[in-house]
C-alpha positions as CSV (number, residue, x, y, z in Angstrom):
1,X,1.2,16.3,9.3
2,X,-2.3,17.6,10.0
3,X,-3.5,16.7,6.5
4,X,-2.0,13.2,6.9
5,X,-3.8,12.7,10.3
6,X,-7.1,13.7,8.5
7,X,-6.2,11.3,5.8
8,X,-5.9,8.4,8.3
9,X,-9.0,9.5,10.1
10,X,-11.1,9.5,6.9
11,X,-9.7,6.1,5.9
12,X,-10.4,4.6,9.3
13,X,-13.9,6.0,9.3
14,X,-14.8,4.4,6.1
15,X,-15.3,7.7,4.3
16,X,-12.8,6.6,1.7
17,X,-15.0,3.7,0.6
18,X,-16.8,3.8,-2.7
19,X,-18.6,7.1,-3.3
20,X,-22.3,7.4,-3.4
21,X,-22.1,10.0,-6.1
22,X,-23.7,9.1,-9.4
23,X,-21.3,8.0,-12.1
24,X,-19.6,11.0,-13.9
25,X,-19.8,13.3,-10.8
26,X,-16.6,12.0,-9.1
27,X,-13.8,14.5,-9.3
28,X,-10.8,12.6,-10.9
29,X,-7.4,12.9,-9.3
30,X,-5.3,15.8,-10.6
31,X,-2.4,13.3,-10.4
32,X,-4.2,10.8,-12.7
33,X,-3.8,7.1,-12.1
34,X,-1.6,6.4,-9.1
35,X,-0.1,3.2,-7.7
36,X,2.0,3.0,-4.6
37,X,3.8,-0.3,-4.0
38,X,5.8,-1.6,-1.0
39,X,8.2,-4.5,-1.3
40,X,9.9,-6.2,1.6
41,X,12.8,-8.1,0.1
42,X,13.5,-10.1,3.3
43,X,10.0,-11.6,3.4
44,X,9.0,-11.2,-0.3
45,X,5.9,-9.3,0.8
46,X,4.5,-7.0,-1.8
47,X,1.6,-4.6,-1.1
48,X,-0.1,-2.1,-3.4
49,X,-2.5,0.8,-3.1
50,X,-4.1,2.2,-6.3
51,X,-6.5,5.0,-6.7
52,X,-9.9,4.8,-8.3
53,X,-8.5,6.6,-11.4
54,X,-6.1,3.6,-11.8
55,X,-8.5,0.7,-11.1
56,X,-12.1,0.9,-10.0
57,X,-13.3,-1.0,-7.0
58,X,-15.8,-3.1,-9.0
59,X,-13.1,-4.0,-11.5
60,X,-10.6,-5.0,-8.8
61,X,-12.9,-6.8,-6.4
62,X,-15.3,-8.5,-8.7
63,X,-12.9,-11.1,-9.9
64,X,-11.0,-13.8,-8.0
65,X,-7.4,-12.9,-7.7
66,X,-4.1,-14.7,-6.9
67,X,-3.6,-12.5,-3.8
68,X,-5.3,-9.9,-1.8
69,X,-2.3,-7.6,-1.7
70,X,-3.8,-4.8,-3.9
71,X,-6.3,-2.4,-2.4
72,X,-8.2,0.4,-4.0
73,X,-8.4,3.8,-2.3
74,X,-10.2,7.0,-3.3
75,X,-8.4,9.5,-5.5
76,X,-8.6,12.1,-2.7
77,X,-6.9,9.9,-0.1
78,X,-4.2,8.8,-2.5
79,X,-3.5,12.4,-3.5
80,X,-3.1,13.2,0.1
81,X,-0.8,10.2,0.7
82,X,1.4,11.2,-2.2
83,X,1.6,14.7,-1.0
84,X,2.5,13.4,2.5
85,X,5.1,11.0,1.2
86,X,6.8,13.9,-0.7
87,X,6.7,16.0,2.5
88,X,8.5,13.2,4.3
89,X,11.3,13.2,1.8
90,X,10.2,10.7,-0.9
91,X,10.7,13.3,-3.7
92,X,14.2,14.1,-2.5
93,X,15.3,10.4,-2.0
94,X,13.6,8.9,-5.0
95,X,15.3,7.5,-8.1
96,X,13.6,7.3,-11.4
97,X,12.2,4.0,-12.7
98,X,10.8,0.9,-11.1
99,X,12.0,-0.4,-7.8
100,X,14.3,-3.5,-7.8
101,X,12.5,-6.8,-8.2
102,X,15.0,-8.5,-5.8
103,X,16.9,-7.3,-2.8
104,X,20.0,-9.5,-3.3
105,X,21.3,-8.3,0.1
106,X,21.6,-4.8,-1.2
107,X,18.1,-3.6,-0.3
108,X,15.8,-4.2,2.8
109,X,12.6,-2.8,1.3
110,X,11.3,-0.2,-1.2
111,X,8.4,2.1,-1.8
112,X,7.5,2.8,-5.5
113,X,5.1,5.5,-6.7
114,X,3.8,5.1,-10.3
115,X,2.4,8.3,-11.6
116,X,1.4,9.6,-15.1
117,X,4.9,11.0,-15.5
118,X,6.4,7.6,-14.7
119,X,7.6,5.5,-11.8
120,X,10.1,6.4,-9.1
121,X,11.2,4.6,-6.0
122,X,13.0,4.7,-2.7
123,X,15.0,1.6,-1.7
124,X,16.5,1.2,1.7
125,X,20.0,-0.4,2.0
126,X,21.1,-2.2,5.1
127,X,23.4,-0.5,7.6
128,X,21.9,3.0,7.7
129,X,22.4,5.0,10.9
130,X,19.3,6.0,13.0
131,X,19.5,9.5,11.6
132,X,19.9,8.3,8.0
133,X,16.9,5.9,8.1
134,X,14.5,8.3,9.8
135,X,12.9,9.7,6.6
136,X,12.6,6.2,5.1
137,X,10.8,5.0,8.2
138,X,8.4,8.0,8.0
139,X,7.6,7.1,4.3
140,X,7.1,3.4,5.1
141,X,4.9,4.2,8.1
142,X,2.6,6.5,6.1
143,X,2.2,3.8,3.4
144,X,1.5,1.0,5.9
145,X,-1.0,3.1,8.0
146,X,-2.9,4.0,4.8
147,X,-2.8,0.4,3.5
148,X,-4.0,-1.0,6.8
149,X,-6.8,1.5,7.0
150,X,-8.0,0.7,3.5
151,X,-10.9,-1.8,3.3
152,X,-10.2,-4.6,0.8
153,X,-12.7,-7.1,-0.5
154,X,-10.6,-9.3,-2.7
155,X,-11.6,-12.9,-3.2
156,X,-8.5,-15.1,-3.5
157,X,-8.1,-18.6,-5.1
158,X,-7.4,-21.3,-2.6
159,X,-5.7,-24.5,-3.7
160,X,-7.2,-27.9,-2.9
161,X,-6.4,-28.8,0.7
162,X,-5.3,-25.3,1.7
163,X,-7.1,-23.2,4.2
164,X,-7.1,-19.4,3.9
165,X,-6.3,-18.9,7.6
166,X,-3.7,-20.6,9.8
167,X,-5.3,-22.6,12.6
168,X,-4.3,-21.2,16.0
169,X,-2.0,-23.3,18.1
170,X,-3.5,-24.4,21.4
171,X,-1.7,-23.3,24.5
172,X,0.9,-25.9,25.7
173,X,-1.0,-26.1,29.0
174,X,-4.0,-27.6,27.2
175,X,-3.8,-31.4,26.8
176,X,-4.6,-32.8,23.4
177,X,-7.4,-35.3,23.6
């Protein structure tokens, strides 16, 4: 838990941003390229974190994308996240392969880790007791905290007539003029 707290502190402090070390001096991840994905089947929300060994920041953020759901994190932070997820029970609960593409009422959400040895995932079915769902919640919380603490710079395509942000609704007490 101490290591994960340090992980979050580093990510929030911005120390996980692109290294100032000259090219070739960065220590690659012993885990190789990593991708951690979260899918909420109820809202169709998909979020991804990848390490720099998977996709470099320049490669990811220098082109306009369809969405801003993928963020790039340092190899060190991603290694610590994977270790923490395993400590929280991911390794024990995981199934081999890619997570389901649709929930179909059988799954609420899933977390998938793609490593050099292949993908594995944890999918949460509805109806678990509070005791049964506890490790799943710890896994999800660790991913979400790391994702939210990761700075992302993705430019996204906006269709004609769309705005990237929803306009706030004025309070009902304010009269429209």
